[in-house]
C-alpha positions in Angstrom: -5.2 11.6 -38.4 -2.6 14.3 -38.4 0.9 13.7 -36.9 0.2 16.1 -34.1 -3.1 14.4 -33.2 -1.2 11.1 -33.2 1.4 12.5 -30.8 -1.4 13.8 -28.5 -3.1 10.4 -28.6 0.2 8.7 -27.7 0.5 11.1 -24.7 -3.0 10.5 -23.5 -2.7 6.7 -23.7 0.5 6.9 -21.7 -1.3 8.7 -18.9 -4.8 7.4 -19.1 -4.5 3.9 -20.8 -4.9 2.2 -24.1 -1.3 2.3 -25.3 0.5 -0.7 -26.8 2.3 -1.7 -23.6 -0.9 -1.6 -21.5 1.1 0.2 -18.8 0.0 3.8 -17.9 0.1 6.2 -15.1 -3.6 6.0 -14.2 -3.2 2.2 -13.4 0.3 2.5 -11.8 -0.6 5.3 -9.4 -3.8 3.7 -8.3 -3.6 2.2 -4.9 -0.4 4.0 -3.9 -0.8 5.6 -0.5 0.9 8.9 0.4 3.2 7.0 2.7 4.3 4.7 -0.1 4.7 7.6 -2.5 7.1 9.3 -0.2 9.0 6.2 0.9 12.6 5.9 -0.4 13.6 2.4 -1.7 17.3 1.7 -1.7 19.0 4.7 -3.4 16.0 5.3 -5.8 14.0 8.5 -6.0 10.6 8.2 -4.4 7.5 7.9 -6.5 6.4 11.4 -5.5 9.8 12.8 -6.6 9.6 11.1 -10.0 6.1 12.4 -10.6 7.2 15.9 -9.7 10.3 15.6 -11.9 8.1 14.6 -14.9 5.6 17.3 -14.2 8.4 19.9 -14.1 9.3 19.2 -17.8 5.8 18.7 -19.0 4.8 22.0 -17.5 7.9 23.7 -19.0 7.1 22.4 -22.5 3.4 23.4 -22.1 4.4 26.9 -21.1 6.8 27.1 -24.1 3.9 26.3 -26.4 2.1 29.2 -24.8 5.0 31.5 -25.7 6.5 31.7 -22.2 9.9 30.4 -23.2 11.5 27.1 -22.3 13.6 27.6 -19.2 14.5 24.5 -17.2 17.1 23.5 -14.7 17.4 19.8 -14.0 18.5 20.2 -10.4 15.3 22.1 -9.7 13.1 19.3 -11.2 13.7 17.1 -8.2 13.0 19.7 -5.5 9.4 19.5 -4.3 7.3 20.2 -1.2 7.2 17.2 1.2 4.3 14.8 1.0 3.0 14.7 4.6 -0.7 13.9 4.2 -3.0 12.1 1.8 -4.2 15.5 0.5 -0.7 16.4 -0.6 -0.4 13.2 -2.6 -3.9 13.5 -4.1 -3.2 17.0 -5.2 0.0 16.0 -6.9 -1.7 13.1 -8.8 -4.5 15.4 -9.9 -2.1 18.0 -11.1 -0.2 15.3 -13.1 -3.3 14.2 -15.1 -4.4 17.8 -15.6 -1.0 18.8 -16.9 -1.0 15.8 -19.3 -4.4 16.7 -20.7 -3.5 20.4 -21.2 -0.3 19.4 -23.0 -2.1 16.9 -25.2 -4.7 19.6 -26.3 -1.9 22.0 -27.1 -0.1 19.4 -29.2 -3.1 18.3 -31.2 -3.8 22.0 -32.1 -0.3 22.4 -33.7 -0.1 22.3 -37.5 2.0 19.4 -38.8 4.3 21.7 -40.7 5.5 23.1 -37.4 6.8 19.8 -36.1 10.1 20.0 -37.9 10.7 23.6 -37.2 13.2 24.6 -34.4 11.7 24.5 -30.9 12.7 27.7 -29.2 16.4 27.2 -29.7 18.7 25.1 -31.9 20.0 23.2 -28.9 16.5 21.7 -28.3 16.1 20.5 -31.9 12.7 20.4 -33.5 9.2 20.5 -32.1 8.8 16.9 -33.0 12.0 15.9 -31.1 11.0 17.9 -28.0 7.4 16.6 -27.8 8.5 13.0 -28.4 11.3 13.5 -25.9 8.8 14.5 -23.2 6.7 11.4 -23.9 9.8 9.1 -23.9 11.0 10.7 -20.7 7.6 9.9 -19.0 7.7 6.3 -20.3 11.2 5.9 -18.8 10.0 7.1 -15.4 6.8 5.1 -15.6 8.9 2.0 -15.8 10.8 3.0 -12.6 7.5 3.7 -10.8 6.2 0.3 -11.7 9.2 -1.4 -10.3 9.3 0.7 -7.1 5.6 0.0 -6.6 6.3 -3.7 -6.8 9.1 -3.4 -4.3 6.9 -1.4 -1.9 4.0 -3.9 -2.2 6.0 -7.1 -1.9 5.6 -9.1 1.4 8.2 -9.2 4.1 11.7 -10.2 3.0 12.1 -13.9 3.8 14.7 -15.1 6.4 18.0 -16.2 5.1 16.8 -19.8 5.7 13.1 -20.8 5.9 13.8 -23.2 8.8 16.3 -22.5 11.6 18.5 -24.8 13.6 18.6 -24.6 17.4 22.1 -22.9 17.0 20.6 -20.2 14.7 17.8 -19.5 17.2 20.3 -19.2 20.0 22.4 -16.9 17.9 19.4 -14.6 17.4 18.7 -14.6 21.1 22.3 -13.7 21.7 22.2 -10.8 19.2 19.0 -9.6 20.7 20.7 -9.5 24.1 23.6 -7.6 22.6 21.2 -5.1 21.1 19.5 -4.6 24.5 22.8 -3.7 26.1 23.2 -0.7 23.8 21.9 2.5 25.5 20.7 4.4 22.4 20.9 7.7 24.2 19.1 10.3 22.0 21.7 12.9 22.6 25.0 11.0 23.1 26.8 8.6 20.7 23.5 7.8 18.9 25.2 7.6 15.5 27.8 5.1 16.9 25.0 3.1 18.6 23.0 2.9 15.3 26.2 1.6 13.6 26.4 -1.1 16.2 22.8 -2.0 15.7 23.1 -2.0 11.9 25.9 -4.6 12.2 23.7 -6.8 14.4 20.5 -6.5 12.5 21.7 -6.6 8.9 22.7 -10.3 9.3 19.0 -11.1 9.3 18.4 -9.3 6.0 19.3 -10.0 2.4 22.3 -7.9 1.3 20.1 -5.9 -1.0 18.2 -4.6 2.1 21.3 -3.3 3.9 21.1 0.1 2.3 17.4 0.2 3.1 18.1 -0.4 6.7 20.8 2.3 6.6 18.4 4.8 5.1 15.9 4.0 8.0 18.6 4.7 10.5 19.5 8.0 8.8 15.8 9.0 9.2 15.9 7.9 12.8 19.1 9.9 13.4 17.7 13.0 11.8 14.2 13.0 13.1 13.0 9.8 14.8 15.0 10.0 18.0 13.5 13.4 18.7 10.0 12.0 18.4 10.9 9.6 21.2 12.7 12.2 23.3 9.9 14.8 23.0 7.3 12.2 23.9 8.8 11.3 27.3 10.7 14.5 28.2 8.1 17.2 28.6 5.4 15.5 26.4 3.1 12.9 27.9 5.5 12.8 30.9 5.7 16.2 32.5 6.8 15.9 36.2 7.8 19.1 37.9 7.2 17.3 41.2 7.7 13.6 42.0 4.7 11.4 41.0 4.3 7.7 40.9 4.1 6.0 37.6 2.5 2.5 37.2 3.9 1.6 33.8 5.0 2.8 30.3 3.7 1.0 27.2 5.0 0.8 23.7 2.4 -1.0 21.6 3.2 -1.8 18.0 0.3 -2.5 15.6 1.6 -4.0 12.4 -1.6 -3.6 10.4 -1.4 0.2 10.8 2.4 0.6 11.1 2.0 2.7 14.2 3.1 2.6 17.8 1.0 3.8 20.7 3.2 5.2 23.4 1.5 5.7 26.7 2.2 6.3 30.4 -0.1 5.2 33.2 0.2 7.0 36.5 -0.5 5.4 39.8 -3.5 7.6 40.7 -6.3 9.5 39.0 -5.5 12.3 41.3 -2.6 14.0 39.5 -0.3 16.4 41.3 -1.4 20.0 40.5 2.1 21.2 39.6 2.3 18.6 36.9 -1.1 19.2 35.3 -1.9 22.9 35.8 -1.1 23.7 32.1 -3.1 20.6 31.0 -6.1 20.3 33.3 -7.6 17.5 31.2 -4.6 15.2 32.0 -5.7 11.9 33.5 -4.3 8.7 34.8 -3.2 7.7 31.3 -1.5 9.9 28.7 -0.7 8.7 25.3 0.4 9.6 21.8 0.7 7.7 18.5 4.0 7.4 16.5 3.8 7.0 12.8 6.6 4.7 11.7 7.2 6.8 8.6 8.9 9.2 11.0 10.9 6.5 12.8 11.8 3.6 10.5 9.9 4.2 7.2 10.5 0.7 5.8 9.6 -1.2 9.0 6.7 -3.0 7.2 9.0 -4.6 4.7 11.3 -6.4 7.2 11.0 -9.8 8.7 9.3 -10.0 12.0 12.5 -10.6 13.9 14.0 -7.5 12.4 10.9 -5.6 13.3 11.3 -6.8 16.9 14.9 -5.6 16.9 13.9 -2.2 15.7 11.3 -2.0 18.4 13.9 -2.9 21.0 15.9 0.2 19.9 12.8 2.3 20.7 12.3 0.6 24.0 15.9 1.0 25.0 15.9 4.7 24.1 12.7 5.2 26.2 14.4 3.5 29.2 17.6 5.6 28.7 15.6 8.8 28.6 13.9 8.1 31.9 17.1 6.9 33.6 19.4 9.6 32.3 16.9 12.5 32.6 15.4 11.6 36.0 15.7 14.4 38.6 15.9 17.1 35.8 13.2 19.9 36.1 10.5 18.0 34.1 11.4 14.4 35.0 10.9 14.1 38.8 10.4 10.3 39.2 9.1 8.9 42.4 9.4 5.1 41.8 10.7 2.4 39.6 8.3 1.1 37.0 8.3 -1.2 33.9 8.5 -0.2 30.3 6.5 -2.8 28.4 6.8 -3.6 24.7 4.0 -5.4 22.9 3.4 -6.4 19.3 -0.2 -6.7 18.1 -1.5 -6.9 21.7 1.0 -9.6 22.7 3.6 -8.7 25.4 7.1 -9.5 24.2 9.3 -7.8 26.9 9.3 -5.8 30.1 12.1 -4.0 31.7 12.2 -1.8 34.8 13.4 1.8 35.1 16.1 2.1 37.7 16.2 5.1 40.0 19.3 6.8 41.1 19.8 8.5 44.5 18.6 12.1 44.6 
């Protein structure tokens, strides 16, 4: 076997299996959902970003072997389109394996005597050094992906203690009560409120997860709060004239990492002014929140921490109704409860309070 054929074989085994370490991209990427691929763990790059980064250099080397020059900028290698759907992730994975196969074919067609010639420019060294460097680079990031995958797949982080004393239980109830007193207004002092929440919640997480919680709050500050605001102000609640509401529900389903947000009106006969642009509107209106857009790592926290994050969403919902009532699209007629449930079990209910018109 020629040296170039051996290098091509090494590259294929790295991507498709059969190498000495028995770790390869085909096995490691199997079973990773698009949500997991785009989830940031601690300060690490996401799996999708690492894959894109590797592809950037593999593609550049492949183009160089086609005579297109070797032009790379490291900062560009981490910039990629967002992964928003399963199709985005599937397309990236398919491209990864196609690039690897094309590059392997190019390598095995090179004559051995070229390996120790200069690759494009003296600063890159020889063909051998560059090709082997691309393979070593991929091995390095494969190890990172394997570790990130394990972190993403691991079960909930355990409590600080497996059993709790009565004092510890009372302490949790006290902190939950403190959390419920924070307004979480989507437009006012939300960053300050999230800092307060971080201090309360982080005591129930191992220190290694504090940065993860902070990154979740950054996502919520940047995007998540607007998901909640737009749902209840002009979304499923659009009240140009007063109309009675029976209840608002936030239903968390842990198996799917989604929240069903719904409003149930008091009557099937909706006010014309409120539904003329949506004639199909009925007694109940609902929408589904994907937690990737709210708290991306929700599934990795203990149940008590999950409940505290859900309280934040409930309090923000209540604040939106109470602060925006009597505005053009929030003409409330009555007080009503906002109910929070987890896997079909009601955990809390709190009434919206009306102010005088």
